[in-house]
Structures are given as C-alpha cells and as structure tokens.
C-alpha positions in Angstrom: -38.4 -14.1 -40.4 -36.6 -17.2 -41.7 -33.1 -17.5 -40.4 -29.9 -18.7 -42.1 -30.2 -22.0 -40.0 -33.7 -22.5 -41.3 -32.6 -22.3 -45.0 -32.0 -25.8 -46.4 -28.5 -26.8 -47.5 -29.9 -27.3 -51.0 -30.9 -23.7 -51.1 -27.3 -22.5 -50.3 -25.9 -24.1 -53.5 -28.4 -22.3 -55.8 -26.9 -19.8 -58.2 -27.8 -16.2 -57.7 -29.9 -16.2 -60.8 -31.9 -19.3 -59.4 -32.4 -17.6 -56.0 -33.7 -14.5 -57.8 -36.2 -16.6 -59.8 -37.5 -18.3 -56.7 -37.7 -15.0 -54.8 -39.8 -13.5 -57.6 -41.9 -16.7 -57.6 -42.8 -16.0 -54.0 -40.1 -17.5 -51.9 -39.1 -14.2 -50.4 -37.2 -15.6 -47.5 -34.5 -16.9 -49.9 -33.4 -13.2 -50.4 -31.4 -13.8 -47.3 -29.1 -16.0 -49.2 -28.2 -13.2 -51.6 -27.6 -10.8 -48.7 -25.3 -13.3 -46.8 -23.5 -14.2 -50.0 -22.7 -10.7 -51.0 -22.5 -8.7 -47.7 -18.8 -8.4 -47.7 -18.6 -6.9 -51.2 -21.5 -4.6 -50.6 -20.1 -3.4 -47.3 -16.6 -2.8 -48.8 -17.8 -0.8 -51.7 -20.1 1.3 -49.6 -17.5 1.8 -46.9 -15.0 2.8 -49.6 -17.3 5.7 -50.7 -18.8 6.9 -47.3 -15.7 6.1 -45.2 -17.8 5.4 -42.1 -18.7 1.9 -40.8 -22.2 2.8 -39.5 -23.1 4.8 -42.5 -21.9 2.0 -44.8 -24.3 -0.3 -43.0 -27.1 2.1 -43.6 -26.2 2.2 -47.3 -26.2 -1.7 -47.4 -29.8 -1.7 -46.0 -30.9 0.9 -48.5 -29.2 -1.0 -51.4 -30.7 -4.3 -50.5 -34.2 -2.8 -50.2 -33.8 -1.1 -53.6 -32.4 -4.3 -55.1 -35.3 -6.4 -53.7 -37.8 -3.9 -55.1 -36.1 -4.0 -58.5 -35.5 -7.8 -58.8 -38.0 -8.0 -61.6 -35.7 -5.6 -63.6 -32.7 -7.9 -63.2 -32.3 -9.2 -66.8 -29.2 -11.3 -66.3 -27.2 -9.4 -68.8 -24.6 -8.8 -66.1 -23.8 -11.0 -63.1 -26.2 -10.5 -60.2 -23.2 -9.5 -58.0 -22.3 -6.8 -60.5 -25.8 -5.5 -60.7 -26.0 -5.4 -56.9 -22.7 -3.6 -56.6 -23.8 -0.9 -59.0 -26.9 -0.4 -56.8 -24.7 -0.1 -53.7 -22.4 2.4 -55.4 -25.3 4.5 -56.5 -26.9 4.4 -53.0 -23.5 5.4 -51.4 -23.1 8.3 -53.8 -26.7 9.4 -53.3 -26.1 9.5 -49.5 -23.0 11.6 -50.2 -25.1 14.0 -52.3 -27.7 14.2 -49.6 -24.8 15.2 -47.2 -24.2 18.3 -49.5 -21.2 16.7 -51.1 -22.2 17.3 -54.7 -20.1 14.7 -56.4 -20.8 12.8 -59.6 -19.6 9.4 -60.5 -17.4 10.6 -63.4 -15.9 13.3 -61.3 -15.1 10.8 -58.6 -13.6 8.3 -60.9 -11.3 10.8 -62.4 -9.9 12.2 -59.4 -12.7 2.7 -52.5 -13.2 -0.5 -46.1 -12.0 -2.5 -44.4 -8.8 -4.2 -45.4 -9.2 -8.0 -44.7 -6.1 -9.5 -43.3 -5.7 -13.3 -43.5 -5.4 -14.5 -39.9 -2.7 -16.9 -39.0 -3.9 -19.9 -37.1 -3.2 -19.9 -33.4 -1.6 -16.4 -33.4 -0.1 -15.3 -30.2 -1.3 -12.0 -28.6 1.7 -10.1 -29.9 1.0 -11.2 -33.5 -2.6 -10.4 -33.2 -1.9 -6.9 -31.8 0.7 -6.4 -34.6 -1.9 -7.3 -37.3 -4.4 -5.0 -35.7 -1.9 -2.2 -35.9 -1.0 -3.0 -39.5 -4.7 -3.2 -40.4 -5.2 0.2 -38.9 -2.3 1.7 -40.9 -3.6 0.1 -44.1 -7.2 1.1 -43.6 -6.1 4.7 -42.8 -4.1 4.7 -46.1 -7.0 3.4 -48.1 -9.3 6.0 -46.6 -6.8 8.8 -47.7 -6.9 7.8 -51.3 -8.9 9.9 -53.8 -12.4 8.3 -54.0 -12.0 6.9 -57.5 -8.8 5.2 -56.6 -10.2 4.0 -53.3 -13.2 2.2 -54.9 -11.0 0.6 -57.6 -8.6 -0.6 -55.0 -11.3 -2.1 -52.8 -13.0 -3.9 -55.6 -9.8 -5.4 -57.0 -7.6 -6.0 -54.0 -10.0 -6.4 -51.2 -12.8 -8.2 -52.9 -10.6 -9.8 -55.6 -12.8 -8.9 -58.5 -11.3 -9.3 -62.1 -10.4 -6.2 -63.9 -13.3 -6.7 -66.2 -15.9 -7.1 -63.5 -14.6 -4.3 -61.4 -14.7 -2.0 -64.4 -18.3 -3.2 -65.1 -19.4 -2.4 -61.6 -18.1 1.2 -62.0 -19.3 1.6 -65.6 -15.8 2.4 -66.8 -13.5 0.9 -69.3 -10.9 -1.8 -68.2 -8.1 0.5 -69.3 -9.5 3.3 -67.0 -9.8 0.8 -64.1 -6.2 -0.3 -64.6 -4.9 3.3 -64.5 -6.7 4.0 -61.3 -5.5 0.8 -59.7 -2.0 1.6 -60.7 -2.2 5.1 -59.3 -3.8 3.7 -56.1 -1.0 1.3 -55.6 1.5 4.1 -56.1 -0.3 6.3 -53.6 -0.7 3.5 -51.1 3.1 2.9 -51.1 3.7 6.6 -50.2 0.9 6.7 -47.7 1.9 3.5 -45.9 5.5 4.4 -45.7 4.6 7.7 -44.2 2.3 6.2 -41.7 4.7 3.5 -40.7 7.3 6.0 -39.6 8.5 5.1 -36.2 6.6 1.9 -36.3 9.3 0.4 -38.5 11.7 0.6 -35.6 9.4 -1.7 -33.6 10.0 -4.6 -36.0 10.9 -7.7 -34.0 9.6 -5.9 -31.0 10.3 -7.6 -27.7 7.0 -7.2 -25.8 6.2 -8.0 -22.2 4.6 -11.4 -22.8 7.6 -12.7 -24.7 10.0 -11.2 -22.0 8.0 -13.0 -19.3 8.1 -16.3 -21.2 11.9 -16.2 -21.7 12.6 -15.2 -18.0 10.2 -18.0 -16.7 11.8 -20.5 -19.0 15.4 -19.6 -18.0 14.5 -19.6 -14.3 13.0 -23.0 -14.6 16.0 -24.4 -16.3 18.5 -23.0 -13.9 16.5 -24.1 -11.0 
C-alpha cells in the first residue's frame, strides 16, 4: 500500500475533485489523500452520533469504503467534503439502527467528538492537566446534548463549517441549523456550568510542581 510519505508533494495540492478524477482513472492510491484530508471531520461527525471512539472509527472505515465504491456517482453538485460527510452521517445512523436504536434523521434533527482545544506552545504540566480536565468537561457536555443539537454543534463549532455547508451536510435548511445551534449553545452553557461545580473553586490552583518551584527558588535566594 502506498504510504503518505510516498505520495508526491504535487499530489497533496490537488483539489478533492482532481483527486477523485485520478482515482477513477486508476490511481487508486491517491484515495489516501482524501482520507487524510477529511479524517478529522469524518471522525467528529461519526463520534457525535455514536458517542464512542472505537465505534466512530468503525463508522469511518465503512464510510470510506462506501464512498470509494460510489466515487463514480459523485457528480460535483456539492463539495466532495459535504458529499463524504453525508455518507458518514448515514453510516453512523445505520449503525445506530443496527443496534436497535430505531431513529430516523428527521427525528434526530428535531429533538453532534471530540472537542479540539488549541494547545498553547510550551505549556507547563499544570496547564496541560488543566486543559485535559476542561476538555473532559466539554466533551461530556457535548455528549449530553440531544443528537440533533450535538451534530450541528460539532459541524459548526468543532469543524468550523459555514452555516450553509453544515445545513447541506445534514439536508436541512440554514434556518433549522441556526435554531439547533442556538439551542445547543444554550444547553452547553447549562451543562458546562453544572459540570464545573466544585472545579471552579480550583481556579488559580497552587499545585505541587509550582509549590516546589517557589520553595526551591526562595531557598536558593536566601542561601
């Protein structure tokens, strides 16, 4: 199998549509470009629906296999990323149905992951630990949202899609997407505040590493 390192730099600047054309022409190894390019979004939307990391990875595999088999049907009327996201959504929903959770997309949408935190360069251990804890709180809150709100939130806030593209991915109107996103934000505020609870009291916490640094510095200065 061709690896990412074996793909030429010129291949990486191809548009999605150009890659699709070349894959259909027989350069099947280039499909890896599409997977690596869209892995984060596909994982996020799958994870938002199935709420399990391992199962989301299974959904990703199924979605990519289905997309590969259907590349000839990609007509370019929508962006490739949107077309692929729809496939991932459908695969995730199908997996839920196979798990005896009889839910239809319209029902879900009327009722979304991992939250990516931007890392601060050269973070100290306390800041890194704090970010992990905050990420856990946020992820738990997102997982607690009704599924329709969760998917809308993930596409817009985690993956940064425009309102129009997120709505297109979910086959709903922009107004409907805006309503769901607004409700998701309101619910997130309540959920995060509830989950923070006692953690708020730990703001500006004075952890052992900092204590040790201060003590060592003072001892060194007073000789």
